[in-house]
mmCIF file as Biopython writes it, N, C-alpha, C and O atoms, coordinates in Angstrom:
data_model
#
loop_
_atom_site.group_PDB
_atom_site.id
_atom_site.type_symbol
_atom_site.label_atom_id
_atom_site.label_alt_id
_atom_site.label_comp_id
_atom_site.label_asym_id
_atom_site.label_entity_id
_atom_site.label_seq_id
_atom_site.pdbx_PDB_ins_code
_atom_site.Cartn_x
_atom_site.Cartn_y
_atom_site.Cartn_z
_atom_site.occupancy
_atom_site.B_iso_or_equiv
_atom_site.auth_seq_id
_atom_site.auth_asym_id
_atom_site.pdbx_PDB_model_num
ATOM 1   N N  . MET A ? 1  ? 0.856   -1.172 0.000   1.0 0.0 1  A 1 
ATOM 2   C CA . MET A ? 1  ? 0.000   0.000  0.000   1.0 0.0 1  A 1 
ATOM 3   C C  . MET A ? 1  ? 0.906   1.240  0.000   1.0 0.0 1  A 1 
ATOM 4   O O  . MET A ? 1  ? 1.839   1.346  0.796   1.0 0.0 1  A 1 
ATOM 5   N N  . THR A ? 2  ? 0.613   2.146  -0.889  1.0 0.0 2  A 1 
ATOM 6   C CA . THR A ? 2  ? 1.393   3.377  -0.953  1.0 0.0 2  A 1 
ATOM 7   C C  . THR A ? 2  ? 0.908   4.360  0.111   1.0 0.0 2  A 1 
ATOM 8   O O  . THR A ? 2  ? -0.160  4.196  0.700   1.0 0.0 2  A 1 
ATOM 9   N N  . LEU A ? 3  ? 1.718   5.372  0.332   1.0 0.0 3  A 1 
ATOM 10  C CA . LEU A ? 3  ? 1.341   6.403  1.288   1.0 0.0 3  A 1 
ATOM 11  C C  . LEU A ? 3  ? 0.079   7.119  0.845   1.0 0.0 3  A 1 
ATOM 12  O O  . LEU A ? 3  ? -0.771  7.449  1.672   1.0 0.0 3  A 1 
ATOM 13  N N  . GLU A ? 4  ? -0.050  7.362  -0.454  1.0 0.0 4  A 1 
ATOM 14  C CA . GLU A ? 4  ? -1.244  8.027  -0.965  1.0 0.0 4  A 1 
ATOM 15  C C  . GLU A ? 4  ? -2.497  7.181  -0.725  1.0 0.0 4  A 1 
ATOM 16  O O  . GLU A ? 4  ? -3.554  7.713  -0.385  1.0 0.0 4  A 1 
ATOM 17  N N  . GLU A ? 5  ? -2.375  5.869  -0.904  1.0 0.0 5  A 1 
ATOM 18  C CA . GLU A ? 5  ? -3.520  4.977  -0.649  1.0 0.0 5  A 1 
ATOM 19  C C  . GLU A ? 5  ? -3.908  5.012  0.829   1.0 0.0 5  A 1 
ATOM 20  O O  . GLU A ? 5  ? -5.089  5.017  1.176   1.0 0.0 5  A 1 
ATOM 21  N N  . LEU A ? 6  ? -2.892  5.035  1.689   1.0 0.0 6  A 1 
ATOM 22  C CA . LEU A ? 6  ? -3.151  5.105  3.126   1.0 0.0 6  A 1 
ATOM 23  C C  . LEU A ? 6  ? -3.877  6.395  3.479   1.0 0.0 6  A 1 
ATOM 24  O O  . LEU A ? 6  ? -4.836  6.384  4.251   1.0 0.0 6  A 1 
ATOM 25  N N  . ILE A ? 7  ? -3.421  7.498  2.916   1.0 0.0 7  A 1 
ATOM 26  C CA . ILE A ? 7  ? -4.073  8.778  3.181   1.0 0.0 7  A 1 
ATOM 27  C C  . ILE A ? 7  ? -5.520  8.756  2.701   1.0 0.0 7  A 1 
ATOM 28  O O  . ILE A ? 7  ? -6.404  9.284  3.376   1.0 0.0 7  A 1 
ATOM 29  N N  . LYS A ? 8  ? -5.770  8.149  1.536   1.0 0.0 8  A 1 
ATOM 30  C CA . LYS A ? 8  ? -7.149  8.056  1.042   1.0 0.0 8  A 1 
ATOM 31  C C  . LYS A ? 8  ? -8.030  7.300  2.021   1.0 0.0 8  A 1 
ATOM 32  O O  . LYS A ? 8  ? -9.170  7.697  2.264   1.0 0.0 8  A 1 
ATOM 33  N N  . LYS A ? 9  ? -7.509  6.206  2.589   1.0 0.0 9  A 1 
ATOM 34  C CA . LYS A ? 9  ? -8.286  5.423  3.551   1.0 0.0 9  A 1 
ATOM 35  C C  . LYS A ? 9  ? -8.543  6.226  4.822   1.0 0.0 9  A 1 
ATOM 36  O O  . LYS A ? 9  ? -9.640  6.190  5.378   1.0 0.0 9  A 1 
ATOM 37  N N  . ILE A ? 10 ? -7.525  6.946  5.273   1.0 0.0 10 A 1 
ATOM 38  C CA . ILE A ? 10 ? -7.692  7.760  6.481   1.0 0.0 10 A 1 
ATOM 39  C C  . ILE A ? 10 ? -8.719  8.865  6.226   1.0 0.0 10 A 1 
ATOM 40  O O  . ILE A ? 10 ? -9.550  9.158  7.085   1.0 0.0 10 A 1 
ATOM 41  N N  . LYS A ? 11 ? -8.656  9.476  5.040   1.0 0.0 11 A 1 
ATOM 42  C CA . LYS A ? 11 ? -9.634  10.513 4.702   1.0 0.0 11 A 1 
ATOM 43  C C  . LYS A ? 11 ? -11.051 9.946  4.680   1.0 0.0 11 A 1 
ATOM 44  O O  . LYS A ? 11 ? -11.985 10.586 5.162   1.0 0.0 11 A 1 
ATOM 45  N N  . ALA A ? 12 ? -11.209 8.754  4.125   1.0 0.0 12 A 1 
ATOM 46  C CA . ALA A ? 12 ? -12.530 8.130  4.091   1.0 0.0 12 A 1 
ATOM 47  C C  . ALA A ? 12 ? -13.032 7.879  5.516   1.0 0.0 12 A 1 
ATOM 48  O O  . ALA A ? 12 ? -14.207 8.091  5.818   1.0 0.0 12 A 1 
ATOM 49  N N  . TYR A ? 13 ? -12.136 7.431  6.372   1.0 0.0 13 A 1 
ATOM 50  C CA . TYR A ? 13 ? -12.482 7.202  7.781   1.0 0.0 13 A 1 
ATOM 51  C C  . TYR A ? 13 ? -12.889 8.513  8.443   1.0 0.0 13 A 1 
ATOM 52  O O  . TYR A ? 13 ? -13.889 8.569  9.159   1.0 0.0 13 A 1 
ATOM 53  N N  . ARG A ? 14 ? -12.116 9.559  8.204   1.0 0.0 14 A 1 
ATOM 54  C CA . ARG A ? 14 ? -12.436 10.881 8.759   1.0 0.0 14 A 1 
ATOM 55  C C  . ARG A ? 14 ? -13.796 11.353 8.264   1.0 0.0 14 A 1 
ATOM 56  O O  . ARG A ? 14 ? -14.617 11.830 9.047   1.0 0.0 14 A 1 
ATOM 57  N N  . ASN A ? 15 ? -14.031 11.220 6.960   1.0 0.0 15 A 1 
ATOM 58  C CA . ASN A ? 15 ? -15.304 11.668 6.393   1.0 0.0 15 A 1 
ATOM 59  C C  . ASN A ? 15 ? -16.486 10.919 7.006   1.0 0.0 15 A 1 
ATOM 60  O O  . ASN A ? 15 ? -17.544 11.500 7.246   1.0 0.0 15 A 1 
ATOM 61  N N  . ASP A ? 16 ? -16.295 9.626  7.255   1.0 0.0 16 A 1 
ATOM 62  C CA . ASP A ? 16 ? -17.351 8.841  7.905   1.0 0.0 16 A 1 
ATOM 63  C C  . ASP A ? 16 ? -17.605 9.348  9.318   1.0 0.0 16 A 1 
ATOM 64  O O  . ASP A ? 16 ? -18.753 9.434  9.754   1.0 0.0 16 A 1 
ATOM 65  N N  . MET A ? 17 ? -16.534 9.683  10.032  1.0 0.0 17 A 1 
ATOM 66  C CA . MET A ? 17 ? -16.695 10.197 11.397  1.0 0.0 17 A 1 
ATOM 67  C C  . MET A ? 17 ? -17.413 11.548 11.377  1.0 0.0 17 A 1 
ATOM 68  O O  . MET A ? 17 ? -18.276 11.815 12.214  1.0 0.0 17 A 1 
ATOM 69  N N  . VAL A ? 18 ? -17.048 12.394 10.413  1.0 0.0 18 A 1 
ATOM 70  C CA . VAL A ? 18 ? -17.690 13.707 10.317  1.0 0.0 18 A 1 
ATOM 71  C C  . VAL A ? 18 ? -19.178 13.534 10.000  1.0 0.0 18 A 1 
ATOM 72  O O  . VAL A ? 18 ? -20.026 14.222 10.568  1.0 0.0 18 A 1 
ATOM 73  N N  . ALA A ? 19 ? -19.482 12.610 9.092   1.0 0.0 19 A 1 
ATOM 74  C CA . ALA A ? 19 ? -20.879 12.372 8.720   1.0 0.0 19 A 1 
ATOM 75  C C  . ALA A ? 19 ? -21.696 11.902 9.917   1.0 0.0 19 A 1 
ATOM 76  O O  . ALA A ? 19 ? -22.891 12.185 10.012  1.0 0.0 19 A 1 
ATOM 77  N N  . ARG A ? 20 ? -21.053 11.190 10.822  1.0 0.0 20 A 1 
ATOM 78  C CA . ARG A ? 20 ? -21.752 10.692 12.015  1.0 0.0 20 A 1 
ATOM 79  C C  . ARG A ? 20 ? -21.644 11.670 13.186  1.0 0.0 20 A 1 
ATOM 80  O O  . ARG A ? 20 ? -22.130 11.406 14.285  1.0 0.0 20 A 1 
ATOM 81  N N  . ASN A ? 21 ? -20.989 12.816 12.917  1.0 0.0 21 A 1 
ATOM 82  C CA . ASN A ? 21 ? -20.831 13.873 13.905  1.0 0.0 21 A 1 
ATOM 83  C C  . ASN A ? 21 ? -19.986 13.446 15.101  1.0 0.0 21 A 1 
ATOM 84  O O  . ASN A ? 21 ? -20.255 13.847 16.233  1.0 0.0 21 A 1 
ATOM 85  N N  . TYR A ? 22 ? -18.958 12.626 14.844  1.0 0.0 22 A 1 
ATOM 86  C CA . TYR A ? 22 ? -18.019 12.280 15.908  1.0 0.0 22 A 1 
ATOM 87  C C  . TYR A ? 22 ? -17.138 13.484 16.197  1.0 0.0 22 A 1 
ATOM 88  O O  . TYR A ? 22 ? -16.744 14.193 15.270  1.0 0.0 22 A 1 
ATOM 89  N N  . PRO A ? 23 ? -16.826 13.727 17.439  1.0 0.0 23 A 1 
ATOM 90  C CA . PRO A ? 23 ? -16.029 14.915 17.792  1.0 0.0 23 A 1 
ATOM 91  C C  . PRO A ? 23 ? -14.514 14.673 17.733  1.0 0.0 23 A 1 
ATOM 92  O O  . PRO A ? 23 ? -13.792 15.119 18.625  1.0 0.0 23 A 1 
ATOM 93  N N  . TYR A ? 24 ? -14.030 13.991 16.722  1.0 0.0 24 A 1 
ATOM 94  C CA . TYR A ? 24 ? -12.614 13.678 16.635  1.0 0.0 24 A 1 
ATOM 95  C C  . TYR A ? 24 ? -11.916 14.568 15.604  1.0 0.0 24 A 1 
ATOM 96  O O  . TYR A ? 24 ? -11.785 14.204 14.435  1.0 0.0 24 A 1 
ATOM 97  N N  . GLN A ? 25 ? -11.484 15.714 16.052  1.0 0.0 25 A 1 
ATOM 98  C CA . GLN A ? 25 ? -10.799 16.660 15.173  1.0 0.0 25 A 1 
ATOM 99  C C  . GLN A ? 25 ? -9.350  16.241 14.933  1.0 0.0 25 A 1 
ATOM 100 O O  . GLN A ? 25 ? -8.749  16.641 13.936  1.0 0.0 25 A 1 
ATOM 101 N N  . GLU A ? 26 ? -8.784  15.441 15.835  1.0 0.0 26 A 1 
ATOM 102 C CA . GLU A ? 26 ? -7.365  15.101 15.744  1.0 0.0 26 A 1 
ATOM 103 C C  . GLU A ? 26 ? -6.992  14.456 14.412  1.0 0.0 26 A 1 
ATOM 104 O O  . GLU A ? 26 ? -5.984  14.832 13.815  1.0 0.0 26 A 1 
ATOM 105 N N  . ILE A ? 27 ? -7.769  13.508 13.940  1.0 0.0 27 A 1 
ATOM 106 C CA . ILE A ? 27 ? -7.421  12.831 12.692  1.0 0.0 27 A 1 
ATOM 107 C C  . ILE A ? 27 ? -7.473  13.798 11.516  1.0 0.0 27 A 1 
ATOM 108 O O  . ILE A ? 27 ? -6.669  13.696 10.590  1.0 0.0 27 A 1 
ATOM 109 N N  . SER A ? 28 ? -8.397  14.717 11.548  1.0 0.0 28 A 1 
ATOM 110 C CA . SER A ? 28 ? -8.482  15.733 10.512  1.0 0.0 28 A 1 
ATOM 111 C C  . SER A ? 28 ? -7.252  16.642 10.559  1.0 0.0 28 A 1 
ATOM 112 O O  . SER A ? 28 ? -6.712  17.017 9.518   1.0 0.0 28 A 1 
ATOM 113 N N  . ASP A ? 29 ? -6.819  16.990 11.754  1.0 0.0 29 A 1 
ATOM 114 C CA . ASP A ? 29 ? -5.622  17.816 11.909  1.0 0.0 29 A 1 
ATOM 115 C C  . ASP A ? 29 ? -4.372  17.095 11.389  1.0 0.0 29 A 1 
ATOM 116 O O  . ASP A ? 29 ? -3.514  17.715 10.762  1.0 0.0 29 A 1 
ATOM 117 N N  . ILE A ? 30 ? -4.273  15.810 11.645  1.0 0.0 30 A 1 
ATOM 118 C CA . ILE A ? 30 ? -3.130  15.014 11.163  1.0 0.0 30 A 1 
ATOM 119 C C  . ILE A ? 30 ? -3.099  15.018 9.643   1.0 0.0 30 A 1 
ATOM 120 O O  . ILE A ? 30 ? -2.046  15.228 9.042   1.0 0.0 30 A 1 
ATOM 121 N N  . ILE A ? 31 ? -4.233  14.788 9.027   1.0 0.0 31 A 1 
ATOM 122 C CA . ILE A ? 31 ? -4.311  14.765 7.569   1.0 0.0 31 A 1 
ATOM 123 C C  . ILE A ? 31 ? -3.926  16.120 6.991   1.0 0.0 31 A 1 
ATOM 124 O O  . ILE A ? 31 ? -3.148  16.198 6.041   1.0 0.0 31 A 1 
ATOM 125 N N  . THR A ? 32 ? -4.468  17.172 7.559   1.0 0.0 32 A 1 
ATOM 126 C CA . THR A ? 32 ? -4.188  18.521 7.073   1.0 0.0 32 A 1 
ATOM 127 C C  . THR A ? 32 ? -2.697  18.836 7.201   1.0 0.0 32 A 1 
ATOM 128 O O  . THR A ? 32 ? -2.092  19.378 6.277   1.0 0.0 32 A 1 
ATOM 129 N N  . GLU A ? 33 ? -2.116  18.499 8.332   1.0 0.0 33 A 1 
ATOM 130 C CA . GLU A ? 33 ? -0.688  18.755 8.546   1.0 0.0 33 A 1 
ATOM 131 C C  . GLU A ? 33 ? 0.163   17.959 7.559   1.0 0.0 33 A 1 
ATOM 132 O O  . GLU A ? 33 ? 1.112   18.497 6.987   1.0 0.0 33 A 1 
ATOM 133 N N  . TRP A ? 34 ? -0.169  16.680 7.354   1.0 0.0 34 A 1 
ATOM 134 C CA . TRP A ? 34 ? 0.592   15.859 6.416   1.0 0.0 34 A 1 
ATOM 135 C C  . TRP A ? 34 ? 0.499   16.409 5.002   1.0 0.0 34 A 1 
ATOM 136 O O  . TRP A ? 34 ? 1.505   16.475 4.295   1.0 0.0 34 A 1 
ATOM 137 N N  . GLU A ? 35 ? -0.697  16.803 4.585   1.0 0.0 35 A 1 
ATOM 138 C CA . GLU A ? 35 ? -0.870  17.328 3.231   1.0 0.0 35 A 1 
ATOM 139 C C  . GLU A ? 35 ? -0.034  18.585 3.020   1.0 0.0 35 A 1 
ATOM 140 O O  . GLU A ? 35 ? 0.589   18.748 1.971   1.0 0.0 35 A 1 
ATOM 141 N N  . LYS A ? 36 ? -0.017  19.471 4.006   1.0 0.0 36 A 1 
ATOM 142 C CA . LYS A ? 36 ? 0.767   20.698 3.879   1.0 0.0 36 A 1 
ATOM 143 C C  . LYS A ? 36 ? 2.253   20.374 3.826   1.0 0.0 36 A 1 
ATOM 144 O O  . LYS A ? 36 ? 2.969   20.884 2.964   1.0 0.0 36 A 1 
ATOM 145 N N  . THR A ? 37 ? 2.717   19.536 4.733   1.0 0.0 37 A 1 
ATOM 146 C CA . THR A ? 37 ? 4.130   19.170 4.772   1.0 0.0 37 A 1 
ATOM 147 C C  . THR A ? 37 ? 4.532   18.464 3.490   1.0 0.0 37 A 1 
ATOM 148 O O  . THR A ? 37 ? 5.578   18.767 2.915   1.0 0.0 37 A 1 
ATOM 149 N N  . HIS A ? 38 ? 3.716   17.533 3.040   1.0 0.0 38 A 1 
ATOM 150 C CA . HIS A ? 38 ? 4.020   16.778 1.828   1.0 0.0 38 A 1 
ATOM 151 C C  . HIS A ? 38 ? 4.107   17.709 0.631   1.0 0.0 38 A 1 
ATOM 152 O O  . HIS A ? 38 ? 5.007   17.573 -0.198  1.0 0.0 38 A 1 
ATOM 153 N N  . LYS A ? 39 ? 3.179   18.655 0.533   1.0 0.0 39 A 1 
ATOM 154 C CA . LYS A ? 39 ? 3.155   19.604 -0.581  1.0 0.0 39 A 1 
ATOM 155 C C  . LYS A ? 39 ? 4.415   20.472 -0.552  1.0 0.0 39 A 1 
ATOM 156 O O  . LYS A ? 39 ? 5.073   20.650 -1.577  1.0 0.0 39 A 1 
ATOM 157 N N  . ASP A ? 40 ? 4.748   21.010 0.624   1.0 0.0 40 A 1 
ATOM 158 C CA . ASP A ? 40 ? 5.926   21.857 0.756   1.0 0.0 40 A 1 
ATOM 159 C C  . ASP A ? 40 ? 7.198   21.078 0.415   1.0 0.0 40 A 1 
ATOM 160 O O  . ASP A ? 40 ? 8.070   21.582 -0.292  1.0 0.0 40 A 1 
ATOM 161 N N  . PHE A ? 41 ? 7.296   19.848 0.919   1.0 0.0 41 A 1 
ATOM 162 C CA . PHE A ? 41 ? 8.465   19.016 0.655   1.0 0.0 41 A 1 
ATOM 163 C C  . PHE A ? 41 ? 8.600   18.728 -0.835  1.0 0.0 41 A 1 
ATOM 164 O O  . PHE A ? 41 ? 9.693   18.825 -1.394  1.0 0.0 41 A 1 
ATOM 165 N N  . LYS A ? 42 ? 7.496   18.374 -1.473  1.0 0.0 42 A 1 
ATOM 166 C CA . LYS A ? 42 ? 7.527   18.054 -2.899  1.0 0.0 42 A 1 
ATOM 167 C C  . LYS A ? 42 ? 7.922   19.273 -3.716  1.0 0.0 42 A 1 
ATOM 168 O O  . LYS A ? 42 ? 8.699   19.151 -4.663  1.0 0.0 42 A 1 
ATOM 169 N N  . GLU A ? 43 ? 7.406   20.440 -3.372  1.0 0.0 43 A 1 
ATOM 170 C CA . GLU A ? 43 ? 7.764   21.657 -4.101  1.0 0.0 43 A 1 
ATOM 171 C C  . GLU A ? 43 ? 9.256   21.935 -3.989  1.0 0.0 43 A 1 
ATOM 172 O O  . GLU A ? 43 ? 9.900   22.277 -4.981  1.0 0.0 43 A 1 
ATOM 173 N N  . GLU A ? 44 ? 9.807   21.793 -2.795  1.0 0.0 44 A 1 
ATOM 174 C CA . GLU A ? 44 ? 11.244  22.023 -2.602  1.0 0.0 44 A 1 
ATOM 175 C C  . GLU A ? 44 ? 12.076  20.984 -3.344  1.0 0.0 44 A 1 
ATOM 176 O O  . GLU A ? 44 ? 13.095  21.318 -3.948  1.0 0.0 44 A 1 
ATOM 177 N N  . ALA A ? 45 ? 11.648  19.730 -3.301  1.0 0.0 45 A 1 
ATOM 178 C CA . ALA A ? 45 ? 12.377  18.665 -4.010  1.0 0.0 45 A 1 
ATOM 179 C C  . ALA A ? 45 ? 12.356  18.917 -5.510  1.0 0.0 45 A 1 
ATOM 180 O O  . ALA A ? 45 ? 13.366  18.713 -6.183  1.0 0.0 45 A 1 
ATOM 181 N N  . ASP A ? 46 ? 11.225  19.357 -6.041  1.0 0.0 46 A 1 
ATOM 182 C CA . ASP A ? 46 ? 11.129  19.661 -7.471  1.0 0.0 46 A 1 
ATOM 183 C C  . ASP A ? 46 ? 12.069  20.807 -7.852  1.0 0.0 46 A 1 
ATOM 184 O O  . ASP A ? 46 ? 12.713  20.758 -8.900  1.0 0.0 46 A 1 
ATOM 185 N N  . LYS A ? 47 ? 12.150  21.836 -7.004  1.0 0.0 47 A 1 
ATOM 186 C CA . LYS A ? 47 ? 13.049  22.959 -7.261  1.0 0.0 47 A 1 
ATOM 187 C C  . LYS A ? 47 ? 14.506  22.487 -7.273  1.0 0.0 47 A 1 
ATOM 188 O O  . LYS A ? 47 ? 15.282  22.868 -8.150  1.0 0.0 47 A 1 
ATOM 189 N N  . GLU A ? 48 ? 14.861  21.670 -6.309  1.0 0.0 48 A 1 
ATOM 190 C CA . GLU A ? 48 ? 16.236  21.161 -6.232  1.0 0.0 48 A 1 
ATOM 191 C C  . GLU A ? 48 ? 16.571  20.284 -7.432  1.0 0.0 48 A 1 
ATOM 192 O O  . GLU A ? 48 ? 17.673  20.361 -7.976  1.0 0.0 48 A 1 
ATOM 193 N N  . ASN A ? 49 ? 15.620  19.452 -7.841  1.0 0.0 49 A 1 
ATOM 194 C CA . ASN A ? 49 ? 15.845  18.611 -9.017  1.0 0.0 49 A 1 
ATOM 195 C C  . ASN A ? 49 ? 16.058  19.441 -10.268 1.0 0.0 49 A 1 
ATOM 196 O O  . ASN A ? 49 ? 16.885  19.091 -11.110 1.0 0.0 49 A 1 
ATOM 197 N N  . GLU A ? 50 ? 15.331  20.527 -10.401 1.0 0.0 50 A 1 
ATOM 198 C CA . GLU A ? 50 ? 15.489  21.412 -11.556 1.0 0.0 50 A 1 
ATOM 199 C C  . GLU A ? 50 ? 16.872  22.061 -11.539 1.0 0.0 50 A 1 
ATOM 200 O O  . GLU A ? 50 ? 17.525  22.159 -12.578 1.0 0.0 50 A 1 
ATOM 201 N N  . LYS A ? 51 ? 17.319  22.504 -10.363 1.0 0.0 51 A 1 
ATOM 202 C CA . LYS A ? 51 ? 18.654  23.088 -10.244 1.0 0.0 51 A 1 
ATOM 203 C C  . LYS A ? 51 ? 19.729  22.072 -10.623 1.0 0.0 51 A 1 
ATOM 204 O O  . LYS A ? 51 ? 20.669  22.398 -11.348 1.0 0.0 51 A 1 
ATOM 205 N N  . LEU A ? 52 ? 19.588  20.845 -10.131 1.0 0.0 52 A 1 
ATOM 206 C CA . LEU A ? 52 ? 20.561  19.794 -10.442 1.0 0.0 52 A 1 
ATOM 207 C C  . LEU A ? 52 ? 20.587  19.495 -11.936 1.0 0.0 52 A 1 
ATOM 208 O O  . LEU A ? 52 ? 21.655  19.302 -12.518 1.0 0.0 52 A 1 
ATOM 209 N N  . LYS A ? 53 ? 19.423  19.457 -12.548 1.0 0.0 53 A 1 
ATOM 210 C CA . LYS A ? 53 ? 19.339  19.193 -13.980 1.0 0.0 53 A 1 
ATOM 211 C C  . LYS A ? 53 ? 20.068  20.281 -14.768 1.0 0.0 53 A 1 
ATOM 212 O O  . LYS A ? 53 ? 20.836  19.978 -15.681 1.0 0.0 53 A 1 
ATOM 213 N N  . LYS A ? 54 ? 19.831  21.539 -14.418 1.0 0.0 54 A 1 
ATOM 214 C CA . LYS A ? 54 ? 20.487  22.655 -15.109 1.0 0.0 54 A 1 
ATOM 215 C C  . LYS A ? 54 ? 21.993  22.615 -14.893 1.0 0.0 54 A 1 
ATOM 216 O O  . LYS A ? 54 ? 22.763  22.868 -15.819 1.0 0.0 54 A 1 
ATOM 217 N N  . SER A ? 55 ? 22.411  22.301 -13.684 1.0 0.0 55 A 1 
ATOM 218 C CA . SER A ? 55 ? 23.831  22.215 -13.371 1.0 0.0 55 A 1 
ATOM 219 C C  . SER A ? 55 ? 24.499  21.099 -14.184 1.0 0.0 55 A 1 
ATOM 220 O O  . SER A ? 55 ? 25.594  21.278 -14.719 1.0 0.0 55 A 1 
ATOM 221 N N  . TYR A ? 56 ? 23.833  19.960 -14.268 1.0 0.0 56 A 1 
ATOM 222 C CA . TYR A ? 56 ? 24.356  18.839 -15.048 1.0 0.0 56 A 1 
ATOM 223 C C  . TYR A ? 56 ? 24.464  19.216 -16.527 1.0 0.0 56 A 1 
ATOM 224 O O  . TYR A ? 56 ? 25.473  18.934 -17.174 1.0 0.0 56 A 1 
ATOM 225 N N  . GLU A ? 57 ? 23.433  19.846 -17.047 1.0 0.0 57 A 1 
ATOM 226 C CA . GLU A ? 57 ? 23.446  20.252 -18.458 1.0 0.0 57 A 1 
ATOM 227 C C  . GLU A ? 57 ? 24.589  21.227 -18.723 1.0 0.0 57 A 1 
ATOM 228 O O  . GLU A ? 57 ? 25.242  21.146 -19.764 1.0 0.0 57 A 1 
ATOM 229 N N  . GLU A ? 58 ? 24.835  22.142 -17.797 1.0 0.0 58 A 1 
ATOM 230 C CA . GLU A ? 58 ? 25.946  23.095 -17.951 1.0 0.0 58 A 1 
ATOM 231 C C  . GLU A ? 58 ? 27.285  22.365 -17.903 1.0 0.0 58 A 1 
ATOM 232 O O  . GLU A ? 58 ? 28.192  22.691 -18.670 1.0 0.0 58 A 1 
ATOM 233 N N  . SER A ? 59 ? 27.421  21.394 -17.023 1.0 0.0 59 A 1 
ATOM 234 C CA . SER A ? 59 ? 28.651  20.607 -16.939 1.0 0.0 59 A 1 
ATOM 235 C C  . SER A ? 59 ? 28.919  19.868 -18.247 1.0 0.0 59 A 1 
ATOM 236 O O  . SER A ? 59 ? 30.051  19.836 -18.729 1.0 0.0 59 A 1 
ATOM 237 N N  . VAL A ? 60 ? 27.880  19.280 -18.812 1.0 0.0 60 A 1 
ATOM 238 C CA . VAL A ? 60 ? 28.021  18.558 -20.082 1.0 0.0 60 A 1 
ATOM 239 C C  . VAL A ? 60 ? 28.410  19.538 -21.184 1.0 0.0 60 A 1 
ATOM 240 O O  . VAL A ? 60 ? 29.266  19.233 -22.013 1.0 0.0 60 A 1 
ATOM 241 N N  . ARG A ? 61 ? 27.794  20.697 -21.196 1.0 0.0 61 A 1 
ATOM 242 C CA . ARG A ? 61 ? 28.107  21.706 -22.216 1.0 0.0 61 A 1 
ATOM 243 C C  . ARG A ? 61 ? 29.573  22.134 -22.128 1.0 0.0 61 A 1 
ATOM 244 O O  . ARG A ? 61 ? 30.265  22.233 -23.141 1.0 0.0 61 A 1 
ATOM 245 N N  . GLN A ? 62 ? 30.033  22.385 -20.903 1.0 0.0 62 A 1 
ATOM 246 C CA . GLN A ? 62 ? 31.416  22.812 -20.714 1.0 0.0 62 A 1 
ATOM 247 C C  . GLN A ? 62 ? 32.395  21.716 -21.092 1.0 0.0 62 A 1 
ATOM 248 O O  . GLN A ? 62 ? 33.438  21.980 -21.691 1.0 0.0 62 A 1 
ATOM 249 N N  . ALA A ? 63 ? 32.052  20.479 -20.740 1.0 0.0 63 A 1 
ATOM 250 C CA . ALA A ? 63 ? 32.926  19.352 -21.101 1.0 0.0 63 A 1 
ATOM 251 C C  . ALA A ? 63 ? 33.016  19.218 -22.616 1.0 0.0 63 A 1 
ATOM 252 O O  . ALA A ? 63 ? 34.094  18.962 -23.152 1.0 0.0 63 A 1 
ATOM 253 N N  . ASN A ? 64 ? 31.902  19.388 -23.303 1.0 0.0 64 A 1 
ATOM 254 C CA . ASN A ? 64 ? 31.897  19.314 -24.767 1.0 0.0 64 A 1 
ATOM 255 C C  . ASN A ? 64 ? 32.711  20.444 -25.380 1.0 0.0 64 A 1 
ATOM 256 O O  . ASN A ? 64 ? 33.379  20.237 -26.393 1.0 0.0 64 A 1 
ATOM 257 N N  . GLU A ? 65 ? 32.672  21.627 -24.792 1.0 0.0 65 A 1 
ATOM 258 C CA . GLU A ? 65 ? 33.461  22.762 -25.284 1.0 0.0 65 A 1 
ATOM 259 C C  . GLU A ? 65 ? 34.953  22.456 -25.166 1.0 0.0 65 A 1 
ATOM 260 O O  . GLU A ? 65 ? 35.731  22.767 -26.068 1.0 0.0 65 A 1 
ATOM 261 N N  . ARG A ? 66 ? 35.340  21.853 -24.062 1.0 0.0 66 A 1 
ATOM 262 C CA . ARG A ? 66 ? 36.759  21.538 -23.858 1.0 0.0 66 A 1 
ATOM 263 C C  . ARG A ? 66 ? 37.248  20.496 -24.857 1.0 0.0 66 A 1 
ATOM 264 O O  . ARG A ? 66 ? 38.411  20.516 -25.262 1.0 0.0 66 A 1 
ATOM 265 N N  . LYS A ? 67 ? 36.366  19.592 -25.252 1.0 0.0 67 A 1 
ATOM 266 C CA . LYS A ? 67 ? 36.736  18.556 -26.227 1.0 0.0 67 A 1 
ATOM 267 C C  . LYS A ? 67 ? 36.988  19.144 -27.595 1.0 0.0 67 A 1 
ATOM 268 O O  . LYS A ? 67 ? 37.802  18.625 -28.359 1.0 0.0 67 A 1 
ATOM 269 N N  . GLU A ? 68 ? 36.295  20.226 -27.912 1.0 0.0 68 A 1 
ATOM 270 C CA . GLU A ? 68 ? 36.393  20.815 -29.245 1.0 0.0 68 A 1 
ATOM 271 C C  . GLU A ? 68 ? 37.610  21.620 -29.424 1.0 0.0 68 A 1 
ATOM 272 O O  . GLU A ? 68 ? 37.828  22.179 -30.499 1.0 0.0 68 A 1 
#
């Protein structure tokens, strides 16, 4: 089971509790916190990957220039 699948199951559980008017805000808070953290982490990782890609491309370009 992936993390995303687990989150979907937890969300379904939370939604069922809300529909039944259970007073359990904690699980909703956990989901909200995870989603924010996951989103922020993914955005930063994507930025870093883009920087690495550009750096690698520049290294290859410079190496090719030296060969010529």
